[in-house]
C-alpha positions, -999 to 999 in steps of 0.1 A, spaced: 0 0 0 13 35 -9 9 57 21 6 88 -1 -19 73 -25 -40 59 4 -42 92 22 -49 111 -9 -79 87 -15 -89 91 22 -88 129 20 -110 127 -12 -134 103 5 -138 126 35 -144 156 13 -171 137 -5 -188 125 27 -189 160 40 -204 174 8 -232 148 10 -239 156 46 -242 193 37 -275 186 20 -306 192 40 -321 161 55 -291 139 48 -279 120 79 -262 90 62 -235 91 35 -211 67 18 -182 74 -5 -153 54 -21 -121 62 -39 -102 34 -56 -73 53 -73 -40 34 -78 -55 3 -61 -53 19 -27 -90 16 -20 -108 37 7 -144 30 16 -160 54 40 -194 60 56 -208 84 82 -241 88 100 -255 116 122 -284 114 147 -316 126 131 -323 152 158 -294 173 145 -296 202 121 -276 200 89 -250 224 104 -248 204 136 -244 172 117 -215 186 95 -199 201 126 -200 167 144 -185 151 113 -157 176 114 -149 166 149 -149 129 140 -124 136 111 -102 155 136 -102 125 159 -88 100 134 -55 118 130 -40 95 157 -49 65 133 -25 77 106 -4 45 106 -34 21 99 -57 15 69 -90 18 88 -106 37 117 -139 41 135 -149 72 155 -179 70 178 -194 103 191 -227 109 208 -241 127 178 -224 109 149 -199 83 138 -173 79 110 -158 48 96 -133 41 68 -115 9 57 -96 -4 27 -121 -32 21 -157 -30 9 -175 -58 27 -192 -36 52 -197 -9 26 -213 -28 -3 -234 -56 14 -261 -46 38 -266 -82 47 -231 -85 61 -230 -89 99 -210 -64 118 -173 -73 119 -160 -55 150 -135 -76 168 -150 -70 203 -185 -72 216 -206 -40 216 -196 -18 245 -218 -1 271 -207 33 285 -224 42 318 -226 73 338 -211 71 373 -241 88 388 -271 67 399 -307 77 401 -322 87 434 -351 64 428 -333 33 414 -362 8 413 -387 31 395 -360 45 373 -347 11 362 -382 -1 354 -392 29 334 -360 31 314 -360 -6 308 -395 -4 293 -386 26 272 -355 9 258 -374 -23 251 -400 -3 231 -375 15 210 -355 -17 205 -387 -32 190 -398 -2 170 -365 10 154 -360 -19 129 -396 -14 118 -392 22 108 -382 32 73 -349 49 84 -340 27 113 -342 56 138 -364 63 168 -364 91 195 -387 88 224 -393 100 260 -409 85 290 -419 101 323 -409 86 356 -442 79 374 -429 87 409 -415 121 401 -410 148 375 -380 132 357 -382 127 319 -360 100 303 -348 107 267 -337 79 245 -328 72 209 -320 41 188 -304 41 154 -291 15 130 -268 21 100 -292 28 71 -274 4 47 -283 -27 66 -313 -50 69 -341 -51 93 -329 -84 108 -294 -72 113 -307 -40 128 -328 -60 153 -299 -83 161 -276 -54 168 -301 -36 190 -308 -68 210 -271 -70 218 -270 -33 225 -300 -34 248 -284 -62 269 -252 -42 273 -271 -10 281 -295 -25 306 -265 -33 328 -260 4 332 -292 9 352 -298 27 375 -272 51 361 -288 83 349 -272 79 315 -259 52 293 -250 45 257 -236 17 235 -208 17 211 -212 -6 181 -205 -5 143 -241 -13 134 -263 5 158 -264 31 186 -286 31 217 -286 59 243 -307 70 272 -303 100 295 -322 119 323 -308 151 307 -324 162 274 -302 158 243 -329 164 217 -360 187 217 -393 174 229 -409 180 195 -384 157 178 -398 124 191 -411 95 171 -446 81 175 -436 45 182 -470 31 189 -477 20 153 -444 0 153 -449 -18 186 -462 -53 186 -491 -64 208 -468 -80 233 -447 -49 239 -439 -39 274 -450 -4 270 -475 7 297 -489 32 273 -498 5 249 -516 -14 277 -536 16 286 -546 22 250 -555 -15 246 -579 -13 277 -616 -10 272 -627 25 268 -650 28 299 -628 11 323 -597 28 309 -611 63 313 -623 56 349 -590 41 359 -571 69 343 -591 96 361 -586 78 395 -549 74 389 -545 111 379 -565 123 409 -544 102 433 -512 114 416 -523 150 418 -530 148 455 -496 132 462 -478 156 439 -494 189 446 -483 195 482 -446 189 478 -446 209 446 -465 238 463 -442 237 493 -412 237 470 -425 266 450 -434 285 482 -399 282 495 -387 298 463 -412 325 460 -411 335 497 -374 341 491 -384 373 475 -349 388 472 -315 374 467 -291 399 481 -279 424 456 -305 415 430 -341 426 422 -368 400 421 -391 411 393 -426 398 388 -433 379 356 -463 401 349 -443 433 350 -417 420 326 -444 405 304 -462 438 302 -431 458 295 -424 436 265 -460 434 252 -460 397 260 -425 392 247 -434 405 213 -412 404 183 -408 442 183 -390 440 216 -367 410 207 -331 421 201 -314 388 200 -316 350 200 -291 327 216 -286 291 226 -300 297 260 -330 318 250 -344 350 234 -333 385 246 -357 414 248 -351 451 253 -372 465 282 -377 500 296 -387 498 332 -407 523 353 -376 542 363 -367 546 326 -337 523 329 -331 502 298 -324 466 306 -322 433 287 -345 404 296 -334 369 287 -362 344 286 -345 310 292 -353 279 272 -357 252 298 -363 215 290 -355 198 322 -372 192 355 -367 210 388 -354 239 367 -366 265 392 -345 251 420 -314 248 398 -320 283 384 -322 298 419 -290 281 430 -271 294 399 -284 329 405 -273 328 441 -239 316 431 -233 343 405 -250 373 422 -217 386 435 -196 379 403 -189 414 392 -162 426 368 -160 453 342 -157 427 314 -186 405 326 -223 414 318 -239 424 350 -269 406 363 -295 430 377 -324 408 387 -345 377 380 -380 364 378 -392 330 388 -429 333 394 -442 328 359 -441 300 333 -406 310 321 -374 317 340 -362 353 333 -329 370 338 -327 408 339 -293 420 326 -276 453 318 -283 464 282 -255 468 257 -267 492 230 -237 484 207 -249 448 205 -226 418 201 -191 416 186 -201 395 156 -221 423 141 -188 444 140 -168 416 124 -192 403 97 -226 419 104 -240 453 94 -211 471 111 -184 450 95 -150 467 92 -157 496 115 -134 485 144 -99 498 142 -69 479 156 -68 496 190 -105 488 195 -99 452 185 -70 448 208 -89 463 237 -117 438 231 -92 409 230 -76 421 263 -109 427 280 -122 392 271 -90 377 286 -94 397 318 -130 387 321 -121 350 318 -93 354 344 -120 367 368 -143 337 361 -115 311 364 -93 325 392 -107 355 410 -144 346 416 -155 329 448 -164 299 426 -145 288 395 -168 293 365 -160 276 332 -180 294 305 -179 266 279 -194 287 251 -170 316 244 -178 330 209 -182 364 193 -220 364 197 -215 360 235 -193 391 236 -213 423 240 -198 458 236 -206 489 257 -205 525 244 -167 526 248 -163 493 229 -153 475 260 -163 439 259 -186 422 284 -189 384 284 -225 372 284 -241 339 294 -215 331 320 -243 329 345 -256 298 327 -224 279 328 -218 249 351 -196 254 381 -164 236 390 -150 236 425 -114 247 430 -87 221 422 -112 196 408 -112 182 372 -146 176 357 -159 153 330 -193 161 316 -216 139 295 -235 169 282 -220 190 254 -228 227 258 -206 246 234 -205 257 198 -186 234 175 -159 254 157 -151 273 189 -149 242 211 -117 225 223 -113 190 208 -111 172 241 -144 186 251 -162 182 218 -150 146 214 -147 132 249 -166 157 272 -134 166 292 -141 200 307 -115 223 322 -108 260 321 -85 253 291 -117 247 271 -123 285 275 -87 292 266 -91 273 233 -123 292 225 -106 325 233 -79 317 208 -105 311 181 -123 343 189 -89 362 187 -82 348 153 -117 360 142 -112 395 156 -78 398 138 -89 383 105 -125 396 103 -134 361 92 -157 335 108 -140 304 122 -162 283 98 -152 303 67 -135 285 39 -116 290 6 -85 309 19 -65 312 -14 -60 277 -29 -69 258 3 -103 246 13 -94 252 50 -112 267 79 -98 297 98 -78 278 124 -60 255 99 -53 286 76 -38 305 105 -15 276 114 -4 272 78 5 309 76 23 306 109 44 277 98 53 296 66 62 326 88 37 348 69 10 349 96 9 387 92 -13 379 61 -40 369 85 -48 405 93 -82 419 81 -77 439 50 -103 464 64 -77 475 89 -55 505 81 -19 494 81 -9 528 96 -30 520 127 -10 491 139 26 477 143 31 444 126 52 431 155 24 437 179 -2 420 158 21 390 152 25 386 190 -13 385 194 -17 360 166 10 337 182 -8 341 216 -40 330 200 -24 300 183 -8 290 216 -43 290 231 -54 264 205 -27 239 211 -33 202 221 -32 187 246 -50 211 269 -20 211 293 1 229 266 -23 259 266 -17 288 289 -40 298 317 -59 330 310 -38 349 336 -8 338 316 -25 351 284 -31 385 300 7 386 308 15 377 272 -8 404 259 6 429 283 43 422 276 61 435 246 78 403 234 68 377 209 68 340 216 96 319 203 84 297 173 96 266 192 70 272 218 41 267 194 30 232 182 1 226 159 -29 210 176 -31 172 175 -66 175 160 -70 187 125 -99 209 133 -127 213 108 -105 214 77 -118 181 63 -83 167 57 -60 144 76 -24 155 79 -3 125 87 28 145 96 11 172 117 27 176 151 
C-alpha cells in the first residue's frame, strides 16, 4: 500500500462525505475512492435530531479525531451525535446483509451517577429501551427518538436508537438486541450509551434532543410490547377512562403538596441579596407579552428582549429555554452563586423572575450589540486595531476573573463572538457566563452533556466531554483569530486551500507569513506588525493540544501585556486537524 496514495484517497473520500452531509435532510452518507489500487471506503451517519449544520460540525470533529490513526488503513470514530468509519475493504460498505465485523462485543458506557429512585428509574428506562428496541427496525430509516416520564417524580427520560441505514431489518434487530443487553446493565445510572458499528442506543435523564423531535412509536410496537402506554390504549374505553381519572386524581394529591411547598420556598425568598426579584407580569407587560418588536437577540439559552422599566432604565431580559425538570431550583442556585460575580468585562446581572411560566434573567443592556455584528454583520469593518486589541484584552481579563478571581470557578464553555457584548466605549462584556456549570477549586470535571458551539470548542471537550478552564482558553484563541482576520471560524476558501480559519492560521504561521491573516479592512498605519504578530501567536498558543500545553488565562493576560513575541519553538500545531476536512499525517 502506498501511504501517499492511500491518504490522498482518504482525503478525497472525507471531502465527498462532508459534501453529501451538507445537503438538508441527509444523515447518512457513503463514499469510495479506488485510485492506484489503494481503496478507501467510508461511511458516516448523524443522529436525526441534528440540524444540517450540527451534523456537519460533528463530522468535522470525527475527522479530527482520526489523526491518531495515521499508521493504519482503517478507523472508527464514535461520538454521541455521529460516527465515522473508513476501511480499505468494501464488505461492510457494499453488502447490507453482512453482519458487523467488529472484533469485540458492543460496549456499554455508563454514567457514574445513579438515580435517586433506582427501582422506578430502572423499570421505566427498561420499558422505554425495550419499546424503541422493538420499534426502530420497523421504521423506514431505522431511527427512533422517544421519551418517558418517571411515574414517581418529574424526571423525563430521553432515549434514541439508530441503525446504519445500509443494513437489513434483521441485522438491525440483532444489533439492537445486543446493544440493549449491554445498556441494561448500566441501570440505574442516569445515562448510558452503547458503542457498536451497526447501531447506537442511548438514554439520559438530561435532554439531548428537543421534545418535539420524538417519534410516534405506537404503530411500530407489537401487541406484546412492554409499554405501559400500549396497555392503557388497549384497555376497554369505559374502564380505561375511569382508571385513568382515578390514577390522575391520586397522583395529583400526592404531587401537589410537595410541589406547592417547594415553589413556596422559592417565592417566599423574594430577594437574593444584591438582585431585584421582578414579577413575571411586570416584565411580560413591559415587552408586550415578549413581542417580536422587543426582541433584540436570540441565543442558545433563549431570546433576549429590550425592556424599559418604570424608572426609565433600559435593561435586557433573557427568557430562558428550559427543557429539564426542577429547573426553578437549579435556576435559583445558579443565580445565588453568580450574584456577586462582578467585573467590568462581565455582563452584569440586575435581577431575576421565577414566578411565571418561564425563567427570566434581567441584565444590563448593551446598545452596541454583540461583537459578531462588527466583524461580519451590518457594522463590518468599523473596528480599528486599537478597539480590536482592547476587546481581546478585555475578554481575557473577564475570563481570568471567572477562572481564578471569583468565589467559585466558572467555566463558560461557550465563548464565541455572539456572546461578547460591547458597551458605548467598545469595552467587551462576556455574556451567558451565569448559565455555565460550576467547577470547584482544584477539581477536574468530566461532563456527558455537550454545551458549546462546534468550531469554537476544544477537541477534548467536543470529542470526549473533558471539561477544564483550558476549554475556554481554546475558544478564546479562536475568537482572537476571528477578531484579527475579520473572518468566521467556519469560513473556507482561503486562497487555494479549502481550509477553515484555524487551519489557515497555522499554515500561515508555519510559513512565517502569519501577518497575512490581518483583516484587510484595517488601516496598516494604525498598527505595528510586530504587535499583531505577537497577538496571533498568543491565539495559536491557546489552541494547542493537549490542553495542558495551553496557557492559563492569567498567563494570556501577561503575554498580551508584555512587549515580546513568543519563540516559534513554543508553538505546536494542535493534534486535532480541526474542521478542515483533511487528515495531515505528519502534523505535530
